[in-house]
C-alpha positions in Angstrom: -12.7 -28.0 -4.9 -9.3 -26.6 -5.6 -8.9 -24.0 -8.1 -8.0 -26.4 -10.9 -8.5 -23.8 -13.9 -6.3 -21.3 -12.1 -3.8 -24.3 -11.7 -3.3 -24.0 -8.2 -2.7 -27.6 -7.2 -4.7 -29.4 -4.1 -2.9 -29.5 -0.6 -0.7 -32.3 -0.9 -0.7 -32.5 -4.4 -3.0 -34.9 -6.9 -2.2 -38.2 -4.5 -3.4 -36.8 -1.0 -6.6 -34.9 -3.2 -10.2 -36.1 -1.6 -13.7 -35.7 -2.8 -15.7 -33.7 -0.1 -17.5 -36.5 1.3 -14.3 -38.8 2.2 -12.2 -36.3 3.8 -11.9 -35.4 7.1 -9.9 -32.3 6.8 -11.3 -29.6 4.5 -8.3 -26.7 3.7 -10.3 -23.2 3.2 -7.6 -20.7 1.0 -8.7 -17.0 2.2 -6.4 -14.8 0.0 -6.9 -11.7 1.9 -5.0 -8.8 2.4 -6.7 -5.6 3.1 -5.3 -3.7 6.1 -1.5 -4.4 6.0 0.3 -1.9 7.9 4.1 -3.1 6.7 5.3 -5.5 4.1 2.6 -6.9 1.7 1.9 -10.4 0.0 -0.1 -11.9 2.7 -2.8 -12.2 -0.1 -0.5 -15.0 -2.2 0.3 -16.9 0.9 -2.6 -19.3 0.1 -1.6 -20.1 -3.4 2.0 -20.3 -2.3 1.4 -23.2 0.6 -0.4 -25.4 -1.4 2.1 -25.4 -4.3 4.7 -25.9 -1.6 2.6 -28.5 -0.4 3.3 -31.2 -3.1 6.5 -31.1 -1.8 6.2 -32.3 1.4 6.1 -36.2 2.3 3.1 -37.8 2.6 4.5 -39.8 5.5 5.2 -38.2 8.8 8.2 -39.3 10.5 6.5 -38.3 14.1 3.2 -39.8 14.0 4.4 -42.7 11.8 1.0 -42.2 9.6 0.3 -40.7 6.2 -2.4 -37.8 7.5 -3.7 -37.6 3.9 -5.1 -41.1 4.2 -8.2 -39.7 6.3 -9.0 -37.7 3.3 -7.8 -33.9 2.9 -10.0 -31.6 0.5 -9.3 -28.5 -0.8 -12.1 -25.8 -1.0 -11.7 -23.4 -3.5 -10.2 -20.1 -2.8 -13.0 -17.9 -0.8 -14.0 -14.9 -3.5 -13.0 -11.9 -1.6 -16.3 -9.5 -1.0 -15.8 -6.0 -2.2 -16.0 -3.6 0.9 -14.9 -3.0 4.4 -12.7 -6.1 6.2 -16.0 -7.2 8.3 -17.7 -8.5 5.1 -14.9 -10.9 4.4 -14.6 -12.3 8.0 -18.7 -12.5 7.6 -17.4 -14.6 4.4 -15.1 -16.1 6.2 -17.2 -17.4 9.1 -20.2 -18.1 6.5 -17.9 -20.7 4.7 -16.1 -22.3 7.8 -19.6 -22.7 9.4 -20.4 -24.7 6.6 -17.5 -27.1 6.3 -17.8 -27.7 10.0 -20.9 -28.3 9.8 -20.4 -31.4 7.1 -17.8 -32.7 9.8 -14.8 -31.3 8.3 -11.7 -30.4 10.5 -11.1 -26.8 8.6 -7.5 -25.4 8.1 -7.7 -22.1 7.0 -4.6 -20.9 4.8 -4.6 -16.8 5.1 -3.8 -14.5 4.3 -3.8 -11.6 6.9 -4.5 -12.2 10.4 -7.8 -10.3 10.2 -9.6 -13.1 8.4 -9.0 -15.2 11.8 -12.0 -13.4 14.3 -14.4 -15.3 11.1 -13.7 -18.7 11.6 -13.3 -18.3 15.6 -16.9 -17.5 15.6 -18.0 -20.1 13.6 -16.3 -22.2 16.1 -17.5 -20.7 18.9 -20.9 -21.3 17.9 -20.4 -25.0 17.8 -18.0 -25.6 20.3 -19.1 -23.9 23.7 -16.5 -23.1 25.7 -14.1 -22.7 23.2 -10.5 -21.4 23.6 -8.4 -19.8 21.6 -4.7 -20.4 21.3 -2.5 -18.1 19.5 1.0 -18.2 18.1 2.2 -14.8 17.0 4.7 -12.1 17.6 2.3 -9.5 18.3 -0.6 -9.0 20.3 -3.0 -8.0 18.0 -5.2 -6.4 20.8 -5.8 -3.0 19.8 -9.4 -1.8 19.7 -8.9 0.0 16.5 -6.4 0.6 14.1 -5.9 3.1 11.6 -9.7 3.5 12.2 -10.3 0.0 11.4 -11.8 -2.5 14.6 -11.7 -4.8 12.2 -7.8 -4.6 11.0 -4.8 -7.3 11.2 -4.0 -5.2 14.5 -7.0 -5.7 15.8 -7.5 -9.7 15.2 -7.4 -11.2 18.5 -9.3 -8.2 20.2 -12.3 -9.3 18.2 -11.3 -12.6 18.9 -11.4 -11.9 22.7 -15.0 -10.5 22.2 -16.2 -14.6 21.4 -13.8 -16.7 23.3 -10.5 -16.6 26.2 -7.1 -16.1 24.3 -3.7 -17.6 25.4 -1.0 -15.7 23.4 2.2 -17.2 23.1 5.3 -15.8 21.7 4.5 -12.1 21.8 7.4 -9.9 21.6 5.8 -6.5 20.0 3.0 -4.6 21.0 1.8 -1.1 21.5 1.3 1.1 24.6 -2.1 0.8 24.2 -2.0 -3.0 24.1 0.6 -2.7 27.1 -1.5 -0.9 29.4 -4.6 -3.6 28.7 -2.2 -6.3 29.5 -0.7 -5.1 32.8 -3.7 -3.9 34.0 -4.8 -7.9 33.0 -7.4 -8.6 30.6 -10.1 -11.2 31.8 -9.8 -14.4 29.9 -6.7 -13.7 28.7 -3.4 -15.2 29.2 0.0 -14.6 27.7 3.8 -16.0 27.3 5.9 -13.8 25.8 8.7 -14.6 23.5 11.7 -14.0 26.1 9.9 -16.5 28.5 10.3 -19.6 26.3 13.7 -20.6 27.2 12.5 -23.0 29.4 9.9 -25.4 29.7 7.4 -24.0 32.0 5.7 -21.6 29.8 4.1 -24.6 28.1 2.7 -25.4 31.6 1.3 -21.8 31.9 -0.7 -22.3 28.3 -2.1 -25.8 29.0 -3.2 -24.9 32.7 -6.8 -25.6 32.9 -7.3 -26.2 29.0 -7.4 -30.2 29.1 -10.6 -31.9 27.4 -11.6 -28.5 26.2 -12.4 -26.8 22.8 -9.7 -25.2 21.2 -9.2 -23.0 18.1 -5.6 -22.5 17.0 -4.0 -19.4 15.3 -0.7 -19.5 14.1 0.4 -16.1 13.0 3.7 -17.2 10.8 5.9 -14.4 12.0 5.7 -16.2 15.7 8.4 -18.0 14.1 12.0 -16.8 14.3 12.6 -15.2 11.0 15.0 -18.0 10.9 12.7 -20.4 10.2 9.9 -18.4 8.3 11.7 -15.2 7.2 8.6 -14.1 4.7 6.2 -12.1 6.6 4.5 -9.0 6.3 5.9 -8.1 9.5 9.3 -10.3 10.5 10.2 -10.0 14.3 13.7 -11.1 15.7 13.6 -13.9 19.0 10.8 -16.0 17.5 9.7 -19.5 18.1 12.0 -22.4 17.1 10.8 -25.4 15.2 11.3 -28.6 17.2 9.9 -26.5 20.5 7.4 -25.6 19.1 6.2 -28.9 17.5 6.7 -30.6 20.8 4.3 -27.7 22.5 1.7 -28.3 19.5 1.9 -32.1 20.4 0.8 -31.5 24.1 -1.8 -29.4 23.0 -3.9 -31.7 20.6 -3.2 -34.5 22.9 -4.5 -32.4 25.9 -7.0 -30.5 24.4 -10.1 -31.1 21.4 -8.2 -28.6 19.3 -11.5 -28.2 16.6 -10.4 -25.9 13.9 -7.0 -24.1 13.1 -5.4 -21.2 10.6 -1.9 -20.6 9.4 -1.6 -16.7 8.2 0.7 -13.8 7.2 3.3 -15.7 4.9 4.2 -13.1 2.7 5.6 -15.0 -0.1 8.8 -13.4 -1.7 11.3 -14.6 -4.3 14.1 -16.8 -3.0 12.7 -17.6 0.3 10.7 -20.4 -1.0 11.8 -22.2 2.5 9.2 -20.6 4.1 6.5 -21.4 2.1 7.5 -25.0 2.5 7.8 -24.6 6.5 4.3 -23.5 6.5 2.9 -26.5 4.0 4.9 -28.5 6.4 3.4 -26.8 9.0 0.1 -27.5 8.2 0.7 -31.2 7.4 2.1 -31.6 10.9 -1.4 -30.1 12.6 -3.3 -32.7 10.3 -1.2 -35.6 11.6 -1.4 -34.4 15.2 -5.3 -34.0 15.0 -5.6 -37.5 13.4 -3.0 -39.6 14.5 -2.3 -42.8 13.3 
C-alpha cells in the first residue's frame, strides 16, 4: 500500500485510494537514480508525482469519465537493493511481474530510465509479441555507458534485447548510436523530433501495431522544456502537450497497451508545474486504458 508512515499520499489522494483486490490499476513507484550523467533528483520523482496527483481533477474532460472509479492501488515505494543497477532492474521485474500476475495494469513511476527494462522484461514474459513505444529526447541505445550496460543511457538497448521498439521525439544521441541507427537496427523504428511538424509521423509509428501488445515508456524529457522543465537532461525542441495526447489516444485505441512508465522527472523548487504535468499525464493514460 502507499507509504503512509512517510506521509506520501496514494495516487489521486484519499478519494482515489483503492484496495488491492478492487483495483484495475497499480501504481509502482521506483525511487532510483544510480547512473545519472547530468542533473540529479530523479529519485524524488515518484513522490513528487504522487503529491501532485492529489491536485489533479478526478474527472477527465477528454474521456468524459472518472478513471479512478476503476480502482487505483498505489504500491509502496519499491525498496532499492544495494549493488549494481542490474539488481534494481531485477527487483523491478519481480514486483512488476507480481502486479501483472494479479491482473493489474501497471503504471511505474521513476526514477531514472534504467528501471524500464525490468518492467519490459515482466511484460514481455506475459505478452508474446510485445512491442515497446518510447517517447524520449534521447535514443538510450548505447551498449554500455561509463562501463555500465544497465545505465540509463543503455536502457533502450536492454529493452531491444527483449522487444522491438518504436521511438518518438528523439533529438540527441551519440555518434555510436547514430552509426547504429543509420545502418538499420532490426526491430527498431525512429521518428526524430524535427520530423513531427505534420501528422504522418503518427502513422509511421503505429503502422503494423494494430491489436498488438505494447509497453509504453515515457521519458519526460520527451516533452519540450516549456511543458516539463524539471528533468535531469532537458532538451529543447520536444513534444507538445495536445499533439502528444492525440497520438497516445490513437495508440491506446489501436493497440493493447499492457503497461507503462513515466520516468526522469527531477523535481525542482519553483517548478511544480512539471510535477503536476507528469501526474496529469499518468491519469490521462489510466483514462485511455480504461475509457468510460
